[in-house]
C-alpha positions as CSV (number, residue, x, y, z in Angstrom):
1,M,-0.1,0.0,0.3
2,K,1.2,3.4,-1.0
3,Q,2.2,5.5,2.2
4,E,0.0,8.3,2.8
5,Q,2.2,11.0,3.9
6,D,2.6,15.1,4.2
7,K,5.4,17.6,4.4
8,T,5.2,19.4,7.5
9,E,7.8,21.7,9.4
10,G,8.2,19.0,11.8
11,G,9.2,16.3,9.3
12,E,7.5,13.5,7.2
13,L,4.0,13.0,8.6
14,I,2.8,9.5,7.9
15,F,-1.0,8.8,8.7
16,G,-3.3,6.1,8.9
17,I,-3.2,2.7,10.5
18,R,-1.6,0.7,7.9
19,P,0.7,3.3,6.8
20,V,2.0,3.6,10.1
21,I,2.4,-0.2,10.4
22,E,4.5,-0.5,6.8
23,A,6.7,2.2,8.1
24,L,7.3,0.5,11.2
25,E,8.2,-2.8,9.0
26,A,10.3,-0.8,6.9
27,G,12.4,0.2,9.9
28,K,11.4,3.8,10.1
29,E,11.9,5.4,13.5
30,F,9.2,7.9,14.9
31,D,10.0,11.1,16.6
32,K,6.5,11.6,17.5
33,L,3.5,9.2,17.0
34,F,-0.1,9.9,18.2
35,I,-3.0,7.6,18.4
36,Q,-6.4,8.5,18.9
37,K,-7.7,7.5,22.3
38,G,-10.3,4.9,22.4
39,L,-9.6,3.2,19.2
40,H,-10.3,-0.3,18.6
41,G,-10.8,-3.1,15.9
42,D,-8.5,-5.4,14.1
43,L,-6.5,-3.3,12.8
44,Y,-5.8,-1.3,15.6
45,H,-4.9,-4.5,17.2
46,E,-2.3,-5.1,14.4
47,L,-0.8,-2.0,15.1
48,K,-0.6,-2.1,18.6
49,S,1.4,-5.6,18.0
50,A,3.7,-3.8,16.2
51,L,4.2,-1.1,18.3
52,K,4.9,-3.3,21.0
53,E,7.1,-5.6,18.9
54,Y,9.3,-2.7,17.8
55,K,9.2,-0.8,21.2
56,V,7.7,2.4,19.6
57,P,6.9,5.1,22.5
58,H,3.5,7.0,21.3
59,I,1.1,9.4,23.0
60,Q,-2.5,8.8,23.4
61,V,-4.6,12.0,22.1
62,P,-8.2,13.5,21.4
63,V,-8.7,13.2,17.9
64,E,-8.8,17.0,17.8
65,K,-5.0,16.7,18.0
66,I,-4.3,14.5,15.0
67,N,-6.8,16.8,13.0
68,R,-4.9,19.7,13.3
69,L,-2.1,17.7,11.8
70,T,-4.0,16.6,8.8
71,R,-7.7,16.7,7.9
72,K,-7.4,13.5,5.5
73,N,-8.5,9.8,6.7
74,H,-5.7,9.7,9.6
75,Q,-8.2,6.7,11.1
76,G,-6.8,8.1,14.2
77,V,-3.0,7.6,13.9
78,A,-0.3,10.3,12.6
79,G,3.7,10.7,13.2
80,F,6.3,12.4,12.4
81,I,9.1,9.9,10.8
82,S,12.4,11.1,12.5
83,P,15.4,12.5,10.1
84,V,17.9,10.5,12.2
85,S,18.3,7.0,13.5
86,F,18.4,6.8,17.4
87,V,21.2,4.7,19.0
88,K,20.9,2.5,22.0
89,L,23.3,3.9,25.2
90,D,24.0,0.7,26.1
91,W,25.2,-0.4,23.0
92,L,27.2,2.9,22.5
93,L,29.2,3.1,25.7
94,P,31.0,-0.2,25.4
95,E,31.9,0.9,21.9
96,I,33.4,3.8,23.5
97,Y,35.6,2.3,26.0
98,E,36.5,-0.1,23.0
99,R,37.9,2.5,21.4
100,G,39.8,3.6,24.2
101,E,38.4,7.3,24.7
102,V,37.2,8.8,27.7
103,P,33.1,8.9,27.6
104,F,31.7,12.3,27.5
105,F,27.8,12.5,27.3
106,V,25.3,15.5,27.5
107,I,22.0,14.4,29.3
108,L,19.1,16.8,28.3
109,D,16.0,16.8,30.8
110,R,13.1,18.6,29.2
111,V,14.7,20.8,26.8
112,T,11.6,21.6,24.4
113,D,12.8,24.4,22.1
114,V,14.0,23.1,18.6
115,R,16.6,25.3,18.3
116,N,18.1,25.5,21.7
117,F,18.3,21.6,21.0
118,G,19.8,21.8,17.3
119,A,22.5,24.6,19.0
120,I,23.4,22.0,21.7
121,C,23.8,19.4,19.5
122,R,26.3,21.3,17.2
123,T,28.0,22.2,20.3
124,A,28.2,18.7,21.6
125,E,29.6,17.5,18.2
126,C,32.4,20.2,18.4
127,A,33.1,19.5,21.8
128,G,33.6,15.8,20.9
129,A,31.1,14.7,22.9
130,H,29.8,11.0,22.7
131,G,26.3,11.4,22.7
132,V,23.3,13.5,23.5
133,I,20.7,11.6,25.8
134,I,16.9,12.5,25.6
135,P,13.5,11.2,27.1
136,E,11.2,9.7,25.0
137,R,8.5,12.4,25.9
138,G,9.1,16.0,26.6
139,S,11.8,16.6,24.6
140,A,12.1,18.9,21.3
141,A,11.4,17.5,18.0
142,I,14.0,16.5,15.6
143,S,12.6,18.4,13.0
144,G,14.0,20.0,10.2
145,D,14.7,23.6,12.2
146,A,16.5,21.6,14.7
147,I,18.7,19.9,12.1
148,K,19.2,23.5,10.7
149,T,20.2,25.0,13.8
150,S,22.5,22.0,14.4
151,A,24.5,23.0,10.9
152,G,24.2,19.2,10.2
153,A,25.5,18.0,13.6
154,L,22.3,16.0,14.5
155,M,23.3,13.7,11.3
156,R,26.7,13.0,12.8
157,I,26.2,13.0,16.8
158,P,24.6,9.9,18.2
159,V,21.2,10.9,19.6
160,C,20.1,8.3,22.4
161,R,16.3,8.2,23.0
162,V,15.7,6.6,25.9
163,R,12.4,5.4,28.3
164,D,13.7,6.6,31.5
165,L,16.5,9.3,32.2
166,A,16.7,8.0,35.7
167,E,17.5,4.2,34.3
168,S,19.9,5.9,32.1
169,I,21.9,8.0,34.6
170,T,22.1,4.8,36.9
171,L,23.5,3.2,33.5
172,L,26.1,6.1,33.1
173,K,27.1,5.7,37.0
174,E,27.6,2.1,36.9
175,S,29.4,2.1,33.8
176,G,32.0,4.5,35.5
177,L,30.5,8.1,34.3
178,S,30.3,10.7,37.0
179,V,26.9,12.8,36.2
180,Y,27.2,16.5,37.0
181,A,24.0,18.1,37.1
182,C,24.2,21.8,36.1
183,T,22.2,24.4,38.2
184,E,22.0,27.9,39.1
185,K,21.0,26.6,42.5
186,S,24.1,24.9,43.3
187,M,26.6,26.5,45.5
188,N,29.5,24.9,44.0
189,N,31.9,26.9,41.3
190,M,32.0,24.7,37.7
191,F,35.6,25.3,38.1
192,Q,36.3,23.8,41.0
193,F,35.8,19.9,39.4
194,D,38.1,17.9,37.8
195,L,36.1,16.9,34.6
196,N,38.8,14.7,33.2
197,G,37.2,11.7,33.8
198,P,34.5,9.7,32.1
199,C,31.4,11.9,32.4
200,A,28.2,13.5,31.8
201,V,26.7,16.9,32.1
202,M,23.0,17.3,32.8
203,M,21.0,20.5,31.6
204,G,17.4,21.1,32.5
205,S,14.7,23.1,30.9
206,E,14.8,26.8,30.9
207,E,11.5,27.3,32.7
208,D,12.3,24.7,35.8
209,G,16.0,23.6,35.3
210,I,16.6,19.7,36.1
211,S,13.8,17.8,37.8
212,N,14.3,17.1,41.3
213,D,14.2,13.2,40.8
214,L,17.1,13.7,38.5
215,L,19.2,16.0,40.8
216,K,19.4,13.7,43.2
217,L,20.9,10.9,41.2
218,A,23.6,13.5,40.2
219,D,27.0,12.7,41.6
220,A,27.7,16.6,42.0
221,R,26.0,20.1,41.2
222,M,27.5,22.8,39.8
223,K,27.0,26.5,38.7
224,I,28.7,28.8,35.9
225,P,30.0,31.7,38.1
226,M,28.3,34.7,36.5
227,S,29.0,38.7,37.5
228,G,25.8,40.2,35.5
229,I,22.4,41.2,37.3
230,I,20.5,38.8,34.9
231,S,20.8,35.2,36.8
232,S,20.6,32.7,34.0
233,L,21.9,32.0,30.6
234,N,20.2,30.3,27.7
235,V,20.1,26.5,28.0
236,S,21.9,26.2,24.9
237,V,24.5,28.5,26.1
238,A,25.1,27.2,29.2
239,C,25.5,24.1,27.7
240,G,28.3,24.9,25.6
241,V,29.9,26.8,28.3
242,M,30.2,23.7,30.5
243,M,31.0,21.3,27.5
244,F,34.4,23.5,26.4
245,E,35.1,23.7,30.3
246,I,35.5,20.0,29.8
247,V,37.2,20.3,26.7
248,R,39.8,22.9,28.4
249,Q,40.5,20.7,31.0
250,R,41.0,17.3,28.9
251,T,43.1,19.3,26.5
252,L,45.2,20.8,29.3
253,S,46.0,17.4,30.7
254,E,47.5,16.4,27.2
255,F,50.3,18.3,28.1
């Protein structure tokens, strides 16, 4: 069956139950997948089985949400194909160690602005980070705008989309990484820390920062020292400052 699809600012939109199933079977990865609440029937149960088999995150929404995406016969199902392939964190970590490299990750908790996300990925690639870790839900869409803002870095740097950030932080720590939370609420200056070892820097949303449950998991909290009246930086700028402090320390340690 020919896939029903539209082009939107969010990327390629696939809609209709059978086209979505076919996209999954073809190995396509969805950035966002919306399913109308209350759907039933044999074809819908086939879709449910495919979602379970391929472990695809999706969101149950009112039909009005899907109607805003397309007015065509969507059958209560629509989603955006991701322009990048996601990488499994538990596969990536051993590869980094096997190459003899010191792991360096960026964790983003609820960063939803696509331009901030794209800018962070661009900086992460320039800084030599091994990957960017984002949650399945509550993260910026990997759209054309995000890729453009990243200057193509999103096509190069591994993006690990995980079901549970807390579980992923635990995995990082068990794998020998120190997890540093960047928060203005900390009393510790970022320059106090030795960042030469395996590490991950965690940044939160601009609205309320890093969630409390994730802050509790961090090995340490640190802040960027500032002298101005304005008390915080844009999240992509703050992330860049943190990443290049790691670059600075690791560069100096080589001499």
